[in-house]
C-alpha positions as a printed NumPy array, in Angstrom:
array([[  9.601,  -3.66 ,  10.193],
       [ 10.079,  -1.912,  13.628],
       [  7.215,   0.656,  12.729],
       [  8.105,   4.684,  13.127],
       [  4.692,   5.711,  12.324],
       [  4.914,   7.576,  15.251],
       [  7.422,   9.752,  14.499],
       [  5.607,  10.343,  11.023],
       [  6.313,  14.033,  11.41 ],
       [ 10.001,  14.186,  11.999],
       [  9.661,  11.65 ,   8.917],
       [  8.388,  14.448,   7.031],
       [ 10.883,  16.882,   7.797],
       [ 13.681,  14.553,   6.757],
       [ 11.682,  13.541,   3.711],
       [ 11.01 ,  17.316,   2.22 ],
       [ 14.968,  18.144,   3.261],
       [ 16.113,  15.257,   0.969],
       [ 17.074,  16.837,  -2.602],
       [ 17.519,  13.431,  -3.796],
       [ 14.057,  11.988,  -2.729],
       [ 12.52 ,  15.232,  -3.956],
       [ 14.069,  14.719,  -7.707],
       [ 13.008,  10.578,  -7.695],
       [  9.325,  11.663,  -6.386],
       [  8.989,  14.39 ,  -9.208],
       [  9.841,  11.318, -12.083],
       [  6.484,   9.788, -10.555],
       [  3.807,  12.085, -10.73 ],
       [  3.315,  11.985, -14.432],
       [  3.444,   8.137, -15.384],
       [  1.09 ,   6.403, -13.393],
       [ -1.532,   9.098, -12.853],
       [ -1.6  ,   9.749, -17.184],
       [ -0.903,   6.018, -17.741],
       [ -3.901,   5.184, -15.687],
       [ -6.244,   8.191, -17.386],
       [ -5.364,   6.774, -20.902],
       [ -6.161,   2.592, -19.533],
       [ -9.531,   3.874, -18.309],
       [-10.643,   5.937, -21.189],
       [ -9.958,   2.965, -23.442],
       [-12.588,   0.502, -21.407],
       [-16.035,   1.718, -21.701],
       [-17.167,  -0.295, -18.903],
       [-14.447,   0.444, -15.941],
       [-16.834,   2.287, -13.872],
       [-19.677,  -1.116, -14.126],
       [-16.508,  -3.122, -13.144],
       [-15.696,  -1.396,  -9.997],
       [-19.204,  -2.171,  -8.835],
       [-18.781,  -5.571,  -9.999],
       [-15.594,  -5.879,  -7.795],
       [-17.208,  -3.717,  -5.239],
       [-19.641,  -6.216,  -4.729],
       [-17.579,  -9.581,  -4.968],
       [-15.38 ,  -8.216,  -2.437],
       [-18.397,  -7.321,  -0.068],
       [-19.837, -10.164,  -0.394],
       [-16.832, -12.464,   0.256],
       [-16.3  , -10.738,   3.11 ],
       [-19.383, -11.649,   4.254],
       [-19.168, -15.013,   4.095],
       [-15.307, -15.174,   4.71 ],
       [-15.186, -18.565,   6.628],
       [-17.497, -20.499,   4.125],
       [-14.586, -19.399,   1.244],
       [-11.494, -20.032,   3.092],
       [-12.97 , -23.325,   4.286],
       [-13.801, -24.22 ,   0.301],
       [-10.52 , -22.874,  -0.93 ],
       [ -8.713, -24.687,   2.057],
       [-10.468, -28.233,   0.693],
       [ -9.863, -27.253,  -2.924],
       [ -5.864, -26.797,  -1.969],
       [ -5.95 , -30.264,  -0.311],
       [ -7.898, -31.853,  -3.355],
       [ -5.024, -30.965,  -5.512],
       [ -2.382, -32.324,  -3.2  ],
       [ -1.322, -29.1  ,  -1.488],
       [ -1.478, -27.687,   2.057],
       [ -3.069, -24.76 ,   3.66 ],
       [ -1.615, -23.313,   7.02 ],
       [ -3.329, -21.117,   9.571],
       [ -1.568, -18.432,  11.173],
       [ -3.169, -16.078,  13.722],
       [  0.096, -13.996,  14.013],
       [  3.091, -12.608,  12.233],
       [  5.165, -15.159,  14.545],
       [  2.901, -18.092,  13.863],
       [  3.513, -17.283,  10.02 ],
       [  6.611, -17.19 ,  10.587],
       [  7.323, -20.466,  12.777],
       [  5.04 , -22.274,   9.739],
       [  7.306, -21.028,   7.016],
       [ 10.476, -21.967,   8.925],
       [  9.17 , -25.496,   9.56 ],
       [  8.36 , -25.859,   6.014],
       [ 12.032, -25.136,   5.174],
       [ 13.743, -27.134,   7.387],
       [ 12.261, -29.946,   6.294],
       [ 14.006, -29.584,   3.166],
       [ 17.126, -28.373,   5.137],
       [ 16.797, -25.143,   2.772],
       [ 19.746, -23.   ,   2.956],
       [ 18.485, -20.406,  -0.104],
       [ 15.216, -19.208,  -0.429],
       [ 13.688, -17.154,  -3.21 ],
       [ 11.054, -14.653,  -3.085],
       [  8.653, -13.075,  -5.055],
       [  7.326,  -9.206,  -4.208],
       [  5.182,  -9.871,  -0.733],
       [  3.79 ,  -6.738,   0.966],
       [  2.627,  -9.646,   3.668],
       [  6.556, -10.838,   3.852],
       [  6.945,  -7.276,   4.641],
       [  4.216,  -7.227,   7.37 ],
       [  5.949,  -9.988,   9.216],
       [  9.484,  -9.185,   8.73 ],
       [ 10.429, -12.61 ,   7.22 ],
       [ 13.466, -11.405,   5.924],
       [ 15.107, -10.512,   8.998],
       [ 13.767, -13.96 ,  10.589],
       [ 14.959, -16.365,   7.926],
       [ 18.331, -14.559,   8.026],
       [ 18.775, -14.982,  11.665],
       [ 17.716, -18.724,  11.865],
       [ 20.772, -19.035,   8.819],
       [ 18.802, -19.091,   5.242],
       [ 19.307, -16.566,   2.629],
       [ 16.226, -14.676,   1.716],
       [ 16.87 , -13.468,  -2.122],
       [ 14.581, -11.102,  -3.185],
       [ 13.695, -11.442,  -7.122],
       [ 11.893,  -8.917,  -7.609],
       [ 13.585,  -5.903,  -9.491],
       [ 13.099,  -2.883,  -7.263],
       [ 12.998,  -5.637,  -3.949],
       [ 15.935,  -6.859,  -5.024],
       [ 17.626,  -3.371,  -4.953],
       [ 16.559,  -2.459,  -1.544],
       [ 17.737,  -5.662,   0.164],
       [ 20.66 ,  -4.266,  -1.059],
       [ 20.473,  -1.316,   0.544],
       [ 18.747,  -2.638,   3.667],
       [ 15.665,  -0.862,   2.909],
       [ 11.947,  -1.184,   3.766],
       [  9.56 ,  -0.621,   0.623],
       [  8.679,   2.677,  -0.481],
       [  5.663,   1.822,  -2.617],
       [  3.585,  -0.764,  -2.877],
       [  4.148,  -1.654,  -6.757],
       [  7.759,   0.471,  -6.904],
       [  9.404,  -0.832,  -3.783],
       [ 12.336,   1.723,  -4.871],
       [ 10.632,   4.321,  -6.674],
       [ 12.156,   6.996,  -4.054],
       [ 15.359,   6.123,  -5.674],
       [ 17.877,   7.602,  -8.645],
       [ 19.519,   5.291, -11.211],
       [ 22.869,   6.517,  -9.809],
       [ 22.111,   5.619,  -6.383],
       [ 21.079,   1.96 ,  -7.921],
       [ 24.879,   1.797,  -9.777],
       [ 25.854,   2.746,  -6.915],
       [ 25.099,  -0.041,  -5.084],
       [ 25.437,  -2.482,  -7.303],
       [ 29.03 ,  -1.627,  -7.62 ],
       [ 29.236,  -2.101,  -3.79 ],
       [ 27.343,  -5.546,  -4.074],
       [ 28.429,  -7.19 ,  -7.057],
       [ 32.403,  -7.162,  -6.082],
       [ 32.969, -10.379,  -8.564],
       [ 32.274,  -8.443, -11.784],
       [ 35.233,  -6.04 , -13.593],
       [ 35.199,  -2.771, -11.743],
       [ 35.296,  -0.65 , -15.513],
       [ 31.746,  -2.276, -16.268],
       [ 29.351,   0.134, -18.208],
       [ 26.759,   0.741, -15.791],
       [ 24.843,   4.063, -16.556],
       [ 22.111,   2.479, -18.997],
       [ 19.16 ,   0.809, -17.97 ],
       [ 19.581,  -1.83 , -20.027],
       [ 22.979,  -2.693, -18.015],
       [ 21.66 ,  -2.177, -14.667],
       [ 18.505,  -4.855, -15.551],
       [ 21.361,  -7.119, -17.347],
       [ 23.332,  -7.541, -14.456],
       [ 20.541,  -7.7  , -11.911],
       [ 19.492, -10.523, -14.227],
       [ 22.345, -12.61 , -14.478],
       [ 23.242, -12.313, -10.882],
       [ 19.112, -13.499,  -9.687],
       [ 19.733, -16.328, -12.422],
       [ 22.179, -18.432, -10.022],
       [ 19.906, -17.595,  -7.255],
       [ 17.205, -18.723,  -8.988],
       [ 18.837, -22.286,  -9.663],
       [ 20.204, -22.708,  -6.407],
       [ 17.135, -21.879,  -3.639],
       [ 15.661, -25.06 ,  -2.012],
       [ 12.085, -23.137,  -1.371],
       [ 10.214, -20.341,  -3.429],
       [  8.354, -17.816,  -1.664],
       [  5.515, -15.656,  -3.353],
       [  2.751, -13.605,  -2.703],
       [ -1.111, -13.907,  -3.682],
       [ -3.158, -11.015,  -5.915],
       [ -5.596, -13.762,  -5.23 ],
       [ -6.902, -17.365,  -3.901],
       [ -9.51 , -18.786,  -5.896],
       [-11.88 , -20.77 ,  -3.722],
       [-13.48 , -22.431,  -6.657],
       [-10.358, -24.15 ,  -7.667],
       [ -7.688, -24.331,  -4.802],
       [ -5.858, -21.565,  -7.274],
       [ -3.123, -19.259,  -6.297],
       [ -2.26 , -15.886,  -8.945],
       [  0.132, -13.852,  -9.252],
       [  0.121, -10.665, -11.622],
       [  4.266,  -9.767, -12.212],
       [  6.558,  -7.612, -14.893],
       [  9.22 ,  -9.132, -14.775],
       [  8.878, -13.254, -14.727],
       [ 10.526, -13.553, -11.644],
       [  7.381, -14.85 ,  -9.811],
       [  7.089, -17.243, -11.714],
       [ 10.849, -19.148, -11.282],
       [ 10.368, -18.867,  -8.145],
       [  7.693, -20.977,  -7.471],
       [  8.288, -23.414, -10.354],
       [ 12.338, -24.428,  -9.647],
       [ 12.582, -24.874,  -6.015],
       [ 11.267, -28.041,  -4.556],
       [  8.455, -26.263,  -2.196],
       [  6.588, -23.22 ,  -3.169],
       [  4.944, -21.598,  -0.312],
       [  1.711, -18.469,  -0.891],
       [  2.146, -16.235,   1.625],
       [ -1.228, -14.338,   1.818],
       [ -3.762, -12.348,   4.318],
       [ -7.341, -13.748,   4.545],
       [ -9.057, -11.624,   2.574],
       [ -7.272, -12.238,  -0.724],
       [ -9.613, -15.084,  -1.576],
       [-12.757, -14.744,  -4.074],
       [-15.266, -16.94 ,  -4.985],
       [-14.894, -18.385,  -8.1  ],
       [-12.04 , -17.793, -11.278],
       [-14.912, -15.581, -12.763],
       [-14.605, -13.694, -10.165],
       [-11.058, -13.3  ,  -9.712],
       [-10.692, -12.669, -13.987],
       [-13.013,  -9.559, -13.225],
       [-10.851,  -7.888, -10.572],
       [ -8.049,  -8.63 , -12.844],
       [ -9.019,  -6.17 , -15.297],
       [ -9.358,  -3.454, -12.817],
       [ -5.806,  -4.454, -10.636],
       [ -3.292,  -3.227, -14.06 ],
       [ -4.986,  -1.017, -15.237],
       [ -5.736,   1.113, -12.077],
       [ -1.484,  -0.143, -10.772],
       [  0.513,   0.715, -13.926],
       [ -2.077,   1.765, -16.702],
       [ -1.624,  -1.625, -18.359],
       [ -4.621,  -3.417, -20.087],
       [ -3.04 ,  -6.607, -18.124],
       [  0.288,  -7.583, -16.254],
       [  3.18 ,  -9.189, -18.536],
       [  3.003, -12.001, -16.37 ],
       [ -0.833, -13.124, -15.029],
       [  0.1  , -16.828, -12.91 ],
       [ -2.27 , -19.417, -11.304],
       [ -1.34 , -22.183,  -9.475],
       [ -3.142, -25.199,  -8.236],
       [ -0.725, -27.897,  -6.384],
       [  2.421, -29.085,  -6.702],
       [  3.441, -30.986,  -9.903],
       [  1.754, -33.771, -11.127],
       [  2.96 , -36.86 , -12.881],
       [  3.968, -35.789, -16.688],
       [  4.259, -31.952, -15.335],
       [  7.734, -30.759, -16.89 ],
       [  8.063, -28.483, -14.014],
       [  7.042, -27.566, -10.841],
       [  7.422, -27.716,  -7.354],
       [  7.363, -30.975,  -5.321],
       [  5.371, -29.28 ,  -2.507],
       [  3.206, -26.93 ,  -2.474],
       [  1.976, -24.962,   0.677],
       [ -0.66 , -21.734,   1.636],
       [  0.47 , -20.179,   4.443],
       [ -2.745, -17.981,   5.462],
       [ -2.22 , -14.904,   7.842],
       [ -4.861, -13.201,   9.92 ],
       [ -2.974, -10.859,  11.853],
       [ -5.401,  -8.399,  13.003],
       [ -7.796,  -8.637,   9.807],
       [-10.619, -10.538,  11.578],
       [-10.696,  -7.921,  14.21 ],
       [-11.584,  -5.598,  11.114],
       [-14.806,  -7.444,  10.336],
       [-18.06 ,  -5.887,  11.001],
       [-16.378,  -2.514,  12.006],
       [-16.573,   0.8  ,  10.052],
       [-13.38 ,  -0.522,   8.751],
       [-14.164,  -3.801,   7.271],
       [-14.292,  -1.882,   3.567],
       [-10.623,  -1.652,   3.849],
       [-10.02 ,  -5.551,   3.157],
       [-11.222,  -4.806,  -0.209],
       [ -8.417,  -3.53 ,  -1.189],
       [ -6.321,  -4.915,  -3.867],
       [ -2.692,  -3.343,  -3.441],
       [ -2.678,  -1.079,  -6.936],
       [ -1.284,   1.501,  -5.419],
       [ -4.037,   4.011,  -7.29 ],
       [ -4.61 ,   5.691,  -4.095],
       [ -0.646,   6.675,  -3.304],
       [ -0.135,   7.608,  -6.933],
       [ -2.548,  10.457,  -6.947],
       [ -2.058,  11.404,  -3.06 ],
       [ -0.521,  14.545,  -2.762],
       [  1.165,  13.849,   0.241],
       [  2.146,  10.907,  -0.566],
       [  3.964,  12.983,  -3.596],
       [  5.509,  15.099,  -1.454],
       [  6.727,  12.789,   1.408],
       [  7.209,   9.48 ,  -0.332],
       [  6.997,   5.962,   1.371],
       [  9.441,   5.78 ,   4.133],
       [  7.858,   8.463,   5.931],
       [  4.484,   6.273,   7.197],
       [  6.753,   4.195,   8.99 ],
       [  5.63 ,   1.043,   8.537],
       [  4.539,  -1.43 ,   5.624],
       [  1.429,   0.145,   3.617],
       [  2.126,   3.655,   3.149],
       [ -0.057,   6.651,   1.664],
       [ -4.183,   6.218,   1.939],
       [ -4.804,   3.047,   2.34 ],
       [ -1.648,   2.763,   4.773],
       [ -3.672,   5.348,   6.336],
       [ -6.588,   3.315,   7.153],
       [ -4.138,  -0.544,   7.367],
       [ -1.939,   0.869,   9.376],
       [ -3.819,   1.955,  12.474],
       [ -6.167,  -1.547,  12.206],
       [ -2.826,  -3.081,  12.471],
       [ -0.473,  -2.288,  14.831],
       [ -2.986,   0.055,  16.193],
       [ -3.842,   3.9  ,  16.513],
       [ -1.699,   5.145,  19.359],
       [  1.312,   4.104,  17.212],
       [ -0.28 ,   5.155,  13.927],
       [ -2.358,   8.032,  14.22 ],
       [ -0.616,  10.474,  13.004],
       [ -1.039,   8.941,   9.05 ],
       [ -4.915,   9.156,   8.747],
       [ -4.67 ,  13.077,   9.81 ],
       [ -1.868,  13.363,   7.083],
       [ -4.643,  13.771,   4.677],
       [ -5.675,  17.017,   2.23 ],
       [ -9.373,  15.066,   2.049],
       [ -9.322,  16.013,  -1.426],
       [-10.923,  12.884,  -2.048],
       [ -8.698,  11.461,  -4.725],
       [ -8.043,   8.774,  -3.239],
       [-11.851,   7.33 ,  -3.326],
       [-12.276,   8.093,  -6.687],
       [ -9.41 ,   6.488,  -8.088],
       [ -9.835,   3.446,  -6.352],
       [-10.996,   0.741,  -8.332],
       [-12.843,  -1.276,  -5.425],
       [-14.638,   2.008,  -4.577],
       [-13.097,   1.597,  -1.075],
       [-14.431,   5.235,   0.907],
       [-10.631,   5.992,   2.111],
       [-11.512,   9.737,   3.74 ],
       [-14.539,   8.285,   5.467],
       [-12.514,   5.806,   7.507],
       [ -9.576,   8.837,   7.908],
       [-12.089,  10.309,   9.949],
       [-13.105,   6.977,  12.191],
       [ -9.335,   6.818,  12.892],
       [ -9.396,  10.693,  13.713],
       [-12.565,   9.906,  16.006],
       [-10.392,   7.286,  17.779],
       [ -7.906,   8.887,  18.299],
       [ -9.632,  11.827,  19.834],
       [-11.797,   9.865,  22.123],
       [ -9.13 ,   7.694,  23.601],
       [ -7.373,  10.914,  24.454],
       [ -4.28 ,  10.591,  21.647],
       [ -4.749,  14.121,  20.113],
       [ -2.462,  16.7  ,  20.977],
       [ -3.522,  19.126,  23.862],
       [ -3.701,  22.06 ,  21.705],
       [ -5.902,  20.207,  19.132],
       [ -7.984,  19.387,  21.774],
       [ -8.416,  22.643,  23.279],
       [ -8.733,  24.188,  20.245],
       [-12.013,  21.383,  19.247],
       [-13.653,  21.953,  22.253],
       [-13.411,  25.766,  21.994],
       [-14.562,  25.695,  18.236],
       [-17.848,  23.343,  19.201],
       [-18.827,  25.698,  22.29 ],
       [-18.932,  28.163,  19.817],
       [-20.832,  25.738,  17.218],
       [-23.405,  24.905,  19.558],
       [-24.132,  28.857,  19.969],
       [-25.362,  30.223,  16.422],
       [-25.944,  33.687,  17.271],
       [-22.403,  33.552,  18.853],
       [-20.561,  31.478,  16.275],
       [-21.978,  34.042,  13.495],
       [-21.01 ,  36.945,  15.295],
       [-17.406,  35.919,  15.977],
       [-16.72 ,  34.26 ,  12.604],
       [-17.861,  37.6  ,  11.096],
       [-15.514,  39.626,  13.66 ],
       [-12.356,  37.841,  12.812],
       [-13.15 ,  37.586,   8.884],
       [-13.268,  40.93 ,   8.657],
       [-10.125,  41.955,  11.138],
       [ -8.092,  38.945,   9.178],
       [ -9.364,  40.805,   5.935],
       [ -8.06 ,  44.505,   7.309],
       [ -4.472,  42.63 ,   8.819],
       [ -3.629,  41.44 ,   5.076],
       [ -3.198,  44.843,   3.821],
       [ -5.616,  44.219,   0.735],
       [ -2.893,  41.932,  -0.898],
       [ -5.778,  39.042,  -0.271],
       [ -3.256,  36.562,   1.229],
       [ -1.014,  36.229,   4.39 ],
       [  2.687,  35.099,   3.983],
       [  3.251,  34.84 ,   7.657],
       [  0.569,  34.443,  10.296],
       [  0.679,  33.703,  13.808],
       [ -0.698,  29.843,  15.035],
       [ -0.699,  29.118,  11.197],
       [  2.965,  28.51 ,  10.214],
       [  2.437,  25.021,   9.052],
       [  0.336,  26.396,   6.073],
       [  2.537,  29.284,   5.487],
       [  5.173,  27.877,   5.298],
       [  4.784,  26.145,   2.058],
       [  1.834,  28.467,   0.383],
       [  0.164,  31.424,   1.03 ],
       [ -2.835,  31.652,   2.889],
       [ -6.238,  33.321,   1.727],
       [ -7.477,  35.78 ,   3.941],
       [-11.526,  35.952,   4.513],
       [-13.296,  38.371,   1.728],
       [-16.752,  38.964,   0.94 ],
       [-19.649,  37.592,   2.625],
       [-19.633,  34.339,   4.357],
       [-21.4  ,  31.268,   2.777],
       [-23.975,  31.316,   5.337],
       [-24.49 ,  34.546,   4.355],
       [-24.383,  34.337,   0.658],
       [-26.843,  30.993,   1.205],
       [-29.86 ,  33.024,   2.746],
       [-29.116,  35.893,   0.445],
       [-30.148,  33.16 ,  -2.738],
       [-33.454,  31.871,  -0.949],
       [-34.652,  35.591,  -0.202],
       [-33.809,  35.959,  -4.278],
       [-35.496,  32.518,  -4.904],
       [-38.659,  33.08 ,  -3.121]])
């Protein structure tokens, strides 16, 4: 996937002007948030589980080499194979090589953000293979030649009529007058089309929500069952996962699973939670003949030991996206790469560089909601500030911003001059507001007033009020 994060501002303008997108985004603003809140309220130990989950992931990251080697050893003991990929290209070539061993023609895929990260579908198609997304949302956007706009709901930017339109344009072997106006009619049609693909596939590729070092198992969570069909019917099952998905024990995985679905969709548990350990064994009624795990670095180890290491605790639940006012306004495609929302504003610069993705950590109100709902307590606003600092240090910030910051620093280092200037500006702006208490237009503030009124300064400053209260207290 070619990043367009550098064009974030243009992407945002397009998103805000897209009435269909805005209607679709309006549909998501209550469902995820309300369901998560209800699920959390039903679990008194939720906050304790968050602390436990953070501790598990911190311990794992501090001993990542040990747990990855343990995972590899136990996968091998179970009859599977582990392959290590430093880069996206290495991962693509490893997967292609495995597919070639069975002369694969069709590859079914479960939903995987890592496969999006390495642009796997485009690569396989260029090599003559047919990749078929089997998650309903991913299938829809594959037909539309689009990238996911959300981590767990990749087609959330679409309305029902758009799905009907692409199904009629693609499934041309079906009767043209068939009814597709209801959701169940769309899902039934997708099920019938995809069932043939499951049966024909030579290789199945899934992601992994967790890799369990203790048992060499991989874990996926789905609500459609497509992941199970993807990994049990073909000759080969390939798991594509990034290094930080490993956890030490089965108990650790199940503990974090109690956080995952509640934070993502408001469910107690996802409909399907599937543990896979090695290939089919003698006597097993089904399962793949070969089991391969491709472990991808692609910049993760460079984050270890830095101020961005906490980002590697992320379990891809999307709670931060669902609660983010910026994401809710512009959707996922505006972010210009695989990972949108607050988590993407931290992870994307880490993986493709702040020069390309420097706009993203600036696309935040810093309301703090993302950190407050993150099940792994990732300090997302703090890390976005770190990226803003990196951007400034490297001279990548816009010239007006840098000049303004230098001007502010000049006054901030001179407290008396700062207080005098701030007081003068507050009084002047207060008078210019004409007594209304707000501005609908103001020079140099069009980015704010274009969407909302700007409150005019009134009353005493914070410092004046603080000093007055100190005197009263004394």
